[in-house]
Structures are given as C-alpha cells and as structure tokens.
N, C-alpha and C positions, 0 to 999 in steps of 0.2 A: 259674363261681360268681356270678354279675350281682350288682351291686352288694353281696357278700357281704361285703366289705371296708370298712370305713370309714375313711380315711386322708386324710393331709394332706401337698400334693405340696410336693415339696423342687426348689429349682432346683439343678441338677446342672451344675457349670461345670469345664468340663474344661480345665487351665494346660497349657500349650505343653511338650512335652519333646522336643529333641533326638533325630532317630535313630529315635525309637521309634513307629511307625507305630499307631495305635487301630483298632482293629475292633468297631464298634461294632451289635449285632442290637436290636430290639424285636420284641415280641408281645404280644398281647394276651389274658392270663391270670387268672383270679382275679376278673375282671369289671375289670382294672384292666391298665395298662400298664408289663409287663416289660423294663426296660433291664440291656443284660450288656453292657460295655468293657470290651476285654483289650489289654493289651501286652506286648511280648518276645516273640511267638510269630508260626509261619508262617500264613497265613489259610487255609489247610488244616486246619493244627490248631486254629485261633479257632473256624470253623466248626462242625468237631466236638464240641468242648467246647460251647459254646453251643447247639449242637441238643440236644444230651444234656441239659442244662442244664433247655431250654424241657419238653423231656418230664419232666424230673423235677418240674417245678413242675406240671403238669397231673394228675400221678400224686397232687400233694398237694392239689389242688384236687381230686380225685376221692374223697380220702379225708376231709378236712375240711369238704366244702360243707355247708351246712346247710339248701341249696336241693334238693338231689336227695334221691331216694328211694331207698330200698335199699342206700344205700353203708354203709359203716361209721362214720358218724357219725350219719344216720339211725337202725341199729340200737342204738346208745347211747342215743340220746332217746325213742326208741320200741319200748324190750323191754315188757313187762310181766313181765319174770321180776326178783327182788330182786337179784341178781347177773348180771353177764353177765362173759365173757373176752373181752378184745379184744386186738389184735395187739401186740406188740410196742411199734410205733412209738406206736400208741395211747397206750399205758400210759405210755411215757415223755411224752410231750406232755401229760397228767394230772398225772405227776409235778411234771413241770416248773409245771405251774399252782400245784399245791399250794405248793409252795417260794415263790412270788413271791406268793402269795394269802397266808400267813404271813409274808413279808419287807413287807408293803405293809400291815400290818393288816387284812386285808380289803377294801383299796381295790379292787385288783385281783382281780375276779372273776369266772371266765367262766361262774359258774352263775346268767345273769341274763338267760336266753333269752325266758322268760314278759315281763321286765318291757319286755325290748326290743321285745316283738310287741304291748304294750296301748299303747306310745307311739307305735308304727308309723313308727319310722326304715327298717325294712327294706323296709314298702311303698309306702315313696315318698311317703307322706301322714302326717308327723309330726302330731302334734296333744298339746296337754297333759292327761292325763287328770285324771280326778273323782280327791278322795280316797279315795271308795273302789273305785274300779280300782286306784289304787295300792295300798292297803292288802291287797287280794285277790290281787294283785301278788307282792308281798312274801313272803305264806303261801308261794308257791311258787316262793321262786328261793331261792338263800344254796350257795356250796361249802362252807359247816359240815354239808351233809347229804350230802356224799359221800365215802366211805372207800374209800380203795385198801386193798388186801390183797395178798397175793403170788399168785403165779403169773396174774398180770397181771388180777385181776382186782378188777372195779366194782361197788361198792353205792352203788347210786343208785335214789331214788324215781321212780316213770316220770314225776309231774307237774314233776319238775326238769329243764330244760333249759338245754344247756350250748352255748353258742358260743365259738367259739377266736379271732372278727375280731380281737382284741386280740392276739395272738401268731402265729400263722399266717404272714402278710407276711412277718414276722422272721426264722420260722423257714425261710421257704423260700429267704430270702437266704444264711441260713448253710449250708444244704444246696447251694446253688446255690454260694458260694464250697468247700466241699472240693469239689464236682466241677471245677472250675473246677485247684484244687491239685491232685489226682489227676490231671490232661494236664500238669501241669511249670509250668501257669501262673502267673508269681508276681506281676502286676500287674494287678490290675481293681477294677472297680467294677461293683454288683449295684444296682438300685433297682427292688423289688416295691412297686408300688403307694405310693412313698414310704419305704417302708423299703431303708435303704439298707447295704450291708457293703465296704467300700472296703480296699483292700491295694496298697501302694504309697506313693510317696515325694510325688507330687505331683498328687496327687485332690485338688481345691476344691468345698466342698460351702455353699453357700447356703442361708441360713434365714429361710425369707416369714418380714415381717411379719407379724401378725395382725389390723391394721387398715386399711394401705396397700398395697392389691394387687398393684404394682409395684417395692416398696420391700423389701429383704434388714434382716433385723437383723446380719447379719453373716455370715462365712463363715471355715467351720472348716476343716481339715487333719488325715486321720486315716490311719494308717494299721495295718490287722489289728485295729479294728474297727467297730464296727457304731453306725449315727445312727437315731434316731426322734422324730418330732416328733407329739405330738397337740395338737389345739388347736379352734377354736369357731367357725371362719370358713369351715367350708368343707362341714361336716354341722349343720345348725340351721335352726328356723325363729323364728319371733316372733309376740308376742302379747302385745297395748296395748305396744309400745313393746319391750319385753323380750325380749332374744335366750335361748335354749334350746337348748343342745348337745347331741349324741350321745353325747356320753360322759354315763355314769350313774352315782347314786351309789348302790352296793348297799345302804345304808345306809337312806336316805331317801327313796330310789325315784324321787326326781327330778333331772332335768341337773345336773350338776358346777358353779357357778355362781362360783367363785374365782379361776378363772385363764383368761386367753385363749388362750396359748399355751404347751407344756412341749417342750422340745429336752433328748433323752436320749443320751449318748454311753455305750457299756458296752461289752463287752468279745464282745458275740458281738448279734447286730442281734435275736433272739429276746427276749433280757431286757432291750433297749433300748426295743422293741418295748411291750411289757410296763408297764415302769415308767414311762414317757410317759403311759399311759393311769395308774395306780397314781398318780402322783403330781399328773396333772391333776385327780383325785379328791380326794385329800388337801387339795390347797391350797396357796399359795405359803410358808406356813409351817412344815407339818407336811412339806409334799413336801420342802423344802429341807436339811430334818433329816434326812430319812431319806438321800440323796443324801449327806452331806455322813458318815454311819456306812457306807457302803455303799464297798467297795474298788474300785477299777480303775471309777468310775462316776463322774461328771460331767453336771452340767446347768445349765440357763439355763430359767426359769419367767418369764413377762410374765403380772400379776394385773391384774385387771379395770379397775386403774385407771391401768394403762399402764407399772406400776412396773415395770422389770427388777430381778431377783434371780439372780445368777450365785453356781454354788458356786467352793469357792476355787481349783480346777485348770482350771476350764473355762478360762481364759485361753491354757493350755498349748497348745489345738490351735485359736484365733483366728490368721485369717489377716491380718497387719498389711499395711496399704494403703499 
C-alpha cells in the first residue's frame, strides 16, 4: 500500500529490563515500517507470533488499500449499485468510523477521498487547488452521505470515495496485539507506521517535537493502550511561505491550520489514530474540550504558536527524568 498511510514517526525507546530478553522484528508493509517487540517468551514462540502478525497486517493491506484494484476497498468505492453488501470486518470498520465521525462532530471523516485526490498528497505532488476545485470536491465528499443498514449493507453514492488512511494503521496495531496475546505473550510493543500499542510496564515512547527534528516534547509510558500522533511536519507543502499539511478539514476543504501536532492516548490504537486526526482538525480549543469529555482518553496539543495544551490526566503517563 505504497504511500497509503500518512503518518507521524514515533521515537520508540526501550528501557532496560532485567532478565527479559527482547525479540524485535521489522517488516515493510502498508508502505511503512511495521515493528514488533516482544518479551517474556522463547525465541521460537516469539518468531511464530511475529510471523503470524506480519501476515495479518499484509491481509489488512489487501483488504483496505485504496491503491489496489479489484480488492474489497476498490469494490466499495467503485460499485454502480446504490447498495453494496460488504464482509463483516469491512462493515465493523465502517461502523467504528461512523461512531468516531459522530464523536468528533464530523472532524474525522473517512469519506473525503475526492478531496484528497484534488489536493494531490497521495500522488506525491500536493498543491493548493483553486476555490472552484475545492467547491466541486466538497460536493462529492462527506460521511453524511453514507448509510449503514442491517446485514452488512452500505448505502453509498458512487461519487463518494472512502479512505481509511486515518484509522487502519491503528486498527492493524490492535489486531497484532490480539494475535500476540493469543500466543500467550504479555509484554509487547507494536508500531505500525507510527501508530503504537503497548502492553507491559517498561515501554517508553518519545513524542517528536513538531518543529525541532532531533528533539522530543517528552516521553510517555503506557500499558495496554494505544498512542497516536498527527502533525503537520511530515506530510506538507509550502506556498508563499505558508505551510499546508495533509490533514484536511472536511468542512472547508482546506488543510487544517490551527495545530502543529496532536498526540492521543486511548484504550486502543485505532481510536487513538482516528482521534488524533479529528482533534487536529478541530483545533486546540474544541479539540481539548473533546478530549476532556471522553473517558479513557488523554492528549497533548501543540498549536501553531508553539503553545502546548495538555489534558488533565496526560501527566499521569509522562516519564519523569
């Protein structure tokens, strides 16, 4: 899934842990690096579990890729029918997106494929479209046009194109966590293109400073939770000295412009992944208000002045120097 996922790279720092050997493996899947680290099991079990995990990420790549033709994602986006029946995993993903779309007041919107296309990030040649181009794209986007019915049935106009870029990496991390747990592994860290899920006491995750390449905002320690960062410093272009990120506001059609970075901690990586995008688009004020309303969710926001906004419980995860 080349360049299919727009992500922010985490610095993963492993703290020393006496007597527990760490087995680490990496693979290039979904157009990015997938890294899995496990502890507390022998190398044979670790290798089997990690191999099964990589195979499942490849399966998800095939299922959800918007670059392939003939796969389930392609059929969903290109059907001529008014309704289409999808498999249960695809339908569950659509339902999860529907929930988060509602939670974020529409800021997280997976049905903006046409807007992504007109701005050109996935083609590797982003540009600022004309207002007429934006207006035309806005006519053919929006989760409000999607209806989910019983028996895994989706009602979707053909002109609307769905992209799960802002949730599938996190979802893949969650699925890998399930696989590792089923192998009896109790300590692991999964990083799918920057979307992280960690279980165990001694995993240290550093959060990149959005304007200082070799500096961290800080480091956090999580156990049994997902972590995601969305920012404007990896995927962006400049015009007349102004920075435009890949994170698009589905209401205006233009790149969101109130934040430099957002990091979310949540109960699973898919929720953290989607919320980091939604909060970035909402901006620091509305975004922090949303974080504070949600149970089990914490976050930190860096706005475009460089000011850091931190949720009330975020400091509980900070690693003290």
